[in-house]
N, C-alpha and C positions, 0 to 999 in steps of 0.2 A: 504493500500500500504506500502511496506517495505521502511523504511527511511535509507538512507546510513549514515554511521558514518563519521565524519570529522577528520582531522588530530589531533585537540586538544583532541577530545574524545579518540582517539586511544592511544595518549601519556599518557592520564590520566589513561587508563586501566593498562598500564605498571607500572606507578608509584604506583598505589594502590596495584598492585600485589606484587611489591618489598617490600612494607610495611607490607605484611603478609595476605592480603585479598585473598580469594579463587576466582577462576573463576566464580563460581556460585553466590557468594555474589556480585561481581562486576556486573555481568549480570543482576541480579534482581534489583540492584540499578539504573543502567543505562538504563534498559528496552530494552536490546538486548539479543541475544542468547548467551549461554555459549560458543558455538563453535566460535562465532565472537570474543569474548574476548580472548579466548585461542590462536586463530590464530595471532592476532596483538601483544599479549604479547610475544609469542615465536619468532615472526619475529623480534621484536626489541631486544630481548635477543640475537639473533644470528647475530646482527649487521645490520639488515635491517632498512628501514625508515618507516615512517607512511604514506608515499605517495602511493596512488594506481598507479600501472603502467600497462598500456595496450599496448600490442605489436603492435596492429593495430586495426582499426575500422572494424566492421563487414561489409562485402561487399554485403550481401544479397544472396538469393538463386541463384544458377547458375552463380555467379559473376566470376568464374574461366573459364567459357566457352565463346566462341566467341559471340559477340553481335548478330550475325546472328542466332545463335542457340536459344537464348531467343526470338528473334523476330518471328522465325518460330513456336515455341511452342505456343505463344500467338495467332498468326494468324490462325493456324490450329484449336485451341480450339474455337476461335470466329466464324470461318466458320462452324465448326461442334460441336455444344454445347454438344452433347451426346457422343462424343468420350472420351475414357479414356486414361490414360498415355500409355498403351500398343499399342493402335491404333495410337496415335500420334507419338510414337517412330518408329513404323514400317514405317509410311509415311515419316518421316524425313530421314530414311536410303535410301529412293529412290530419294531424292532431289539432283539434280546435284549441286545446289548452296552450299550444305553442304558437298560435297564429300571431303574427306581428313581432315575434322574437327572432333574433339573429341565430341561425343554425350553423354548426361547424361543418367542415368539409369531411369527406370520407376518410382521408388520411388522418385528420385530427381525431375522429372517432376511433379509428384503429389504434392510434397511440394511447388514447385514454383507456381503452379496454386492455391493452397489452400490459399495463402496469400491474395487473392482477394475474397471478400464475394460473388461476382456474380457467382463464379465458385463452391461455396459450394453446395453440394447435399442436397436439402431440403426435409424433410419428411412432407407430408401433414397431417399425423396423427400419433401421438405417445403417448402412455399411460404409465405413471409411475406407476408401480405396487409395492405393498408392498411384503415383504417376505411371502410366503404361510404358513398358519397355518398347522401343521402336522395333518395327518389323525389319528383317534383314534380307528377305528374298522376295522375288516377284511371285505373285499369287499366294504369298504366305497370308496376307491380311488384306481384306477389302473393307473399306469404310462405306457405310450407307447412311443416308440421311434424307429428309424431306424438307422442301421449301413450300410452305403452305399458302393457300389463298392468293394465287397469282391471278389478277383480273384479265379477262379477254375482252375483245371489242363488243361482243354480244351481251355483256353484262354478267356472264357466268364466271365462275372461279375454278381454277385447277390447282392440284398439288403436284409439285415436281419432285420426282425421286431421282437421286443421283448416286451412282456407285463408282468408287475410285480405288485404284490400286496405288498406294502412296510410294512404293518402291519402284514399280513400273512407270509411275508418273503419267498414268493414262486414265481417261474416263472409261470405265468398263461398260457403263450403260446409263441412259437417261430416259425417263418415262413420265408421262403426265396422266393423271387420274382426275375424273370430275369431282368437284367439291361443292356443288350446288350453285345458287345464284345470290346468296346474301351471306354476310359475315355474322357470326362465326360460321365458317364453312364446315363441310363434312370432314371428319377426321380420316386418317389413313387406316385402312382395314388390314387384317392379317392376310386375307386372300390377295389383296393388291401387292403387299410386300413380298409374299411368296412368289407371285407370278412374275414380278420384276426380277427377282433373283434367279428364277428358273430360266428365264430368257437369257440372262447373262451366263449362267452355267452352260446352256446349250450353245450359245454363240462362240464362247471361248473354249468350249468342249473340256472344261475343267471345273473341279470344285476347289475353292481356296481352303487353306488350313484354318483360317479364322475369319469371322465377321465382326467388325467393330461398329457399335451403335452408341447413341446417347441413351438416356434413361426414360424415354417416352413409354407410355403404357403399352403400345403395340409392340415394342421391342422387349421391354423388361417386365411387363406385367404390373400388378398393383404395387405402388411404392410402399404400401402398408404391410405387404405380405412377402416373405422370402420364397414362396413357392415358385419354381421356375415357370416362365411364361410358355405358352404354346409355341411361340417362335423359337425360344431357346431349345425346347425339346425336339422340335423338327430339325434344327441344325445339329443337335447331338446325334440324332438317328442317322444323319448323313455323314457323321464323322467330322463335323465342323465345330470348332470352339467358338462360343459366343462371348465376346469381350465387351464390357460396358465401360464407358469413360467415367471420369469422376463427376459426380453431380455438380451442376453449376459451372463446369469448366468446358465450354464449347471449343476452347483452343486445343483440347485434346483431339478434336475432330477437324483440325484446321484444314487439312488437305481437301476433304470433301466439302467443307464450307466454302472454300475458295472455288472449288469446281462448280458449285451452285451458281456462283456469280458468272463464271465463264460461260456456262451453258445458257444461262438466262439471257446474257447480253448477246451471245453468238446466235442463238436459235429462236428465242421467244420474242425478244424485243424486235418490233417491226413485223412480226407475224401474228399479232394478236387477233387478226380477223380470220385466221384459219380455224376450221372445225377441228374437233378433237383428234380424229384419225389423221387429218392432214398435218396437224401439229406434231403428232408422233412420228410421222414420216420425215418431217423436217429435223426432228431431234435425232433420228437414226442416221440421217445423212451427216448431221453435224458431228456425231460421235465418230463416224468413219473418217471424216476429214481431220478431226483433231488427233486421232490416233495414227492415221496412215499417211497423211499428206502435209499437214501444216507444221512448220518448225515450231518447237515448243520452247518457251522461255524458262521451263523448269531447270533447276540447277544441274541435274544429272543428264539432261538431254543435250545440252550444249548446241542449241539451235537445230537439232535434228528432230524429226517426228518421233514420238515415243516408241513406235514399233522398230524403227531403225536404231534408236539409242538403247533399247532394251529388247532385243530379239527373243528373250526368254518369255515374253508375253505370248508368243506363238507356240510355246512348248507346255502342254498340259501337265500339271503336277499329279492330278488324280483324274483320270479320264471319266467324262460324264456324258451320258446320252439320256435325253429326256424320257424316252420310253422305257428306260431301265431304272427309273428312280425307285420303284417299289422293291426291286431286287437289291438295290444298294442300301435301302433303309434298314438299319440295325435296331430293332426294338429292344434287344437285350442291352445295348449300350444305353438306351434311355432308362431302362429299369435300373441298371447299375448306377447311373447318375442320380436318380431319385433316392436310391438306397443310402447315399452319403448324407442325407439331410435328416434333421430332427426339427419338427415344427411345433410351436406352442399354440394352443387354441384354448379359447374360453367357451365352455359348453353353454348353450342357450337355455332359456327357461324350459324349453320342450325337450331338452336332452340331446340337441343336435349341434354339429359343428359344420363349417364349410371348408372345402378343400378345392384347390385348383379352379376357383371361380366363385363368384358371389352366389350362384344358385346351385352349387354342387353340395347338397346336404348329405351328411352321414350321421346316423343315429348312434350315440354313445350310451344312452340310457338316462332316464330321469333321475336316477340315483346320483348322477354326477352333475346335475344342473347347477349352473353358476360357478363351477370349479374350473381351474386351469388344468389342462392335460397336455401330455406330449404325444406326438404322432410321428410314426416312422413308416417307411414303405418296405414291405417284404417282397423282394423280387422273385422268390421261389413260387409263391402262389398269387402274386400281384394283388395283395391286400394292404390296406392301411391298418396299422396296428396301433392301439391306444394304450398309454401308460400314465400313471400318476407321477408327478414330479418328485414326490417323497420316496417312491419306490420304482425307479425307472426300469427295473428288470421284471416286474410282475405285470403281465399283460391283463388288461381289463376288458378287452374287446378287439374285434377286427372286422373290417368290412371290405368287400371286393371293390377295388378301384374302378371307377367308371370313366368313360371318355378318354382313355389313354391307350387305345388300340392304334394300329397303323393307320387306319382310315381316319381316325379322329385327329391324329397328329400331322398327317400329310394333306388331308383334305381330298384324298384320291380314293375312289371306290376300288376295293381290291377285287381280283378275279373271283368268281365269274361275272360279277355285276358289271364291271367295266373299269376302265382306267381314267374316266373323267376327263378333266381338262389338262392332264399331264402331257398330252401329245404336242410337244413344242418344236418338233423337227420340221419347221417350215422353211421355205426358201430364205436364205440369209445372204442377199446380194452384197450387203455392205461389209461382210466379213469373209469374202471369198478367199482372202489371203491367209486365213487361219487354217493350218493343217491339222 
């Protein structure tokens, strides 16, 4: 804790400085900052005193507003614990008792409520991650991200998906998906994400070793729950490691973020009047030109196109064919991955918990209602097994895991029903040079 200086110390600063000592020498001797010494010396040099002067004591948040306003903010939040400052302010504007009174802004309401711990938003699960080690090989790690709500000439919005290999310094693919006609637009779906990656797998005829994403829900699942997302489990079944960047650190995804801008300026700006299919064709052509034809300013390309600077881009590390995805998918790898986790759940009043989704209910029993339990996955019989925290070795129940089959994780109907939309071996004119 920072110790305040007293009047005698401050006067001593000034006397020592007059005698020839520097601010830094005084600060090191007195164990205070140089800025502190300089402030009090200059203040006394200009005729000021050593006494701290405060114009007034702090009045607290919203102290300039009518007491009725503060009372109303607290009452509305207590009555509606999930309401945010915007909802509270909207309801305050409708109150007759506050008519004619000055109301605070949303940010002021938020700061006022945040001074009480009971109103803090608590995260049930948060992992501190270290900075990612950089990739070392071409096709070792692909970065993928979305740029949302790009407006087109007809008033509609699209989401841009960009995939980049940071070592190969190449845009692996770029795709647009409809996002509706008004903001906030539609969010990216898991099917759109998988379809974009499948096209890239097929075009480059390889699977990367790793996929790097941010912490959006479609990538990482619920931020309140450590249960792996469907996207993570799909990648695991294909033998791909899913890597998440540090929360709140978009610079960890710098290469794909910069690629967003390049693709947006190169292919979308100036073509906003194109329909969705036409815009996708323009993006495909742009990706080919950026990879095969245009000199790149990237450090490792040295003004060569990425394919010429990094010929390893044309050499698949793990051969992939779209119509063989089901044969490549390893469900046992998914089960082994789930077996490493231990999840904590609180049993509801009806004796149920949720797993792998907000609506995936499993019955534990009313005898354990309102209690915390531990959950593990048993890969031998594909069951969720329940334990009490005080006795983690004594099983209190088990339930067959649902929606974790190959069809559930890949979105592809298994034989003999069909192979669904996995048939991606379409003509690929823009990548004819890929062997």
